[in-house]
C-alpha positions as CSV (number, residue, x, y, z in Angstrom):
1,M,-28.1,-38.8,95.8
2,A,-30.4,-40.0,93.0
3,R,-27.9,-38.8,90.4
4,T,-25.1,-40.9,92.1
5,L,-27.3,-44.0,91.9
6,D,-28.0,-43.3,88.2
7,K,-24.3,-42.9,87.4
8,D,-23.5,-46.1,89.3
9,A,-26.3,-48.0,87.6
10,T,-25.2,-46.6,84.2
11,K,-21.6,-47.6,84.8
12,K,-22.7,-51.1,85.9
13,L,-24.9,-51.5,82.9
14,A,-22.1,-50.4,80.5
15,E,-19.6,-52.8,82.2
16,E,-22.1,-55.6,81.8
17,Q,-22.6,-54.8,78.1
18,R,-18.9,-54.6,77.6
19,Q,-18.4,-58.0,79.3
20,A,-21.2,-59.5,77.3
21,M,-19.7,-58.2,74.0
22,L,-16.3,-59.6,75.0
23,E,-17.8,-63.0,75.8
24,N,-19.6,-63.0,72.5
25,F,-16.4,-62.1,70.6
26,D,-14.5,-64.9,72.3
27,M,-17.2,-67.4,71.3
28,E,-17.1,-66.2,67.7
29,V,-13.3,-66.4,67.6
30,E,-13.4,-70.0,69.1
31,D,-16.0,-71.0,66.5
32,K,-13.9,-69.6,63.7
33,I,-10.8,-71.3,64.9
34,R,-12.7,-74.6,65.1
35,S,-14.0,-74.3,61.6
36,M,-10.6,-73.4,60.3
37,R,-9.0,-76.4,62.0
38,V,-11.7,-78.6,60.3
39,Q,-10.9,-77.1,56.9
40,L,-7.2,-77.5,57.5
41,E,-7.6,-81.2,58.3
42,A,-9.7,-81.7,55.2
43,D,-7.1,-79.9,53.1
44,K,-4.3,-81.9,54.6
45,N,-6.1,-85.2,53.8
46,D,-6.8,-84.0,50.3
47,L,-3.2,-83.1,49.7
48,M,-1.9,-86.4,51.1
49,L,-4.3,-88.3,48.8
50,K,-3.1,-86.3,45.8
51,A,0.5,-86.9,46.8
52,D,-0.1,-90.6,47.1
53,C,-1.7,-90.6,43.6
54,E,1.2,-88.8,42.1
55,V,3.7,-91.3,43.7
56,A,1.5,-94.2,42.5
57,Q,2.0,-93.1,38.9
58,L,5.7,-93.4,39.1
59,P,7.4,-96.7,37.9
60,K,7.9,-99.2,40.7
61,C,11.7,-99.0,40.4
62,V,11.5,-95.2,41.1
63,R,9.0,-95.5,43.9
64,E,11.2,-98.0,45.7
65,M,14.3,-95.8,45.2
66,P,15.3,-93.6,48.3
67,L,14.3,-90.0,47.7
68,K,17.8,-88.8,48.4
69,T,19.2,-91.0,45.6
70,F,16.5,-90.0,43.2
71,L,17.2,-86.3,43.8
72,R,21.0,-86.4,44.2
73,D,21.8,-88.9,41.4
74,Y,19.0,-88.2,38.9
75,G,18.0,-84.6,39.7
76,G,14.4,-85.7,40.1
77,D,14.3,-86.9,36.4
78,V,12.0,-90.0,36.2
79,P,13.3,-91.3,32.9
80,A,16.9,-90.9,34.1
81,A,16.1,-92.7,37.3
82,V,14.5,-95.5,35.4
83,R,17.6,-95.8,33.2
84,G,19.8,-95.8,36.3
85,A,17.6,-98.4,38.0
86,L,17.8,-100.6,35.0
87,R,21.5,-99.9,34.8
88,L,21.4,-98.6,31.3
89,D,23.9,-96.3,29.8
90,I,22.7,-93.0,28.3
91,E,24.4,-94.2,25.0
92,N,22.3,-97.3,25.0
93,S,19.0,-95.5,25.6
94,D,18.2,-95.7,21.9
95,E,17.5,-99.4,22.4
96,L,14.6,-98.5,24.6
97,V,11.3,-98.4,22.9
98,S,9.8,-96.0,25.4
99,L,10.6,-94.8,28.8
100,P,7.8,-93.6,31.1
101,E,6.9,-90.0,30.5
102,T,7.1,-87.6,33.4
103,P,3.5,-87.5,34.7
104,L,1.5,-84.5,33.4
105,A,0.9,-83.1,36.9
106,I,4.6,-83.0,37.6
107,R,5.4,-81.3,34.3
108,A,2.7,-78.7,34.9
109,R,4.0,-78.1,38.4
110,R,7.6,-77.7,37.0
111,R,6.3,-75.2,34.5
112,Q,4.6,-73.2,37.3
113,V,7.7,-73.1,39.3
114,Q,9.8,-72.0,36.4
115,T,7.5,-69.2,35.5
116,K,7.5,-67.8,39.1
């Protein structure tokens, strides 16, 4: 009879330990998810700020242009879009002293994409 009590007590203790471990695991997972969500939100805000800064570097006539037009008609080429916005022919582009350069960050990103 004493052995039966010991086995029951051992099973009960093992079940309690298992349950405690599962609860601890659940808390750790929830904490990790929470911290990952906080990091995700910070990364999202950082990316949005960087995107806004990149767009702010574009000439006003390009910023105000619909994205679809910019990509379809000018292939994402900022100087070509400026020429188009100013209604200049490619032949008359020699008359321009200087068109805005493609921002350094965009050129670097294009190089990265091309090398991949």
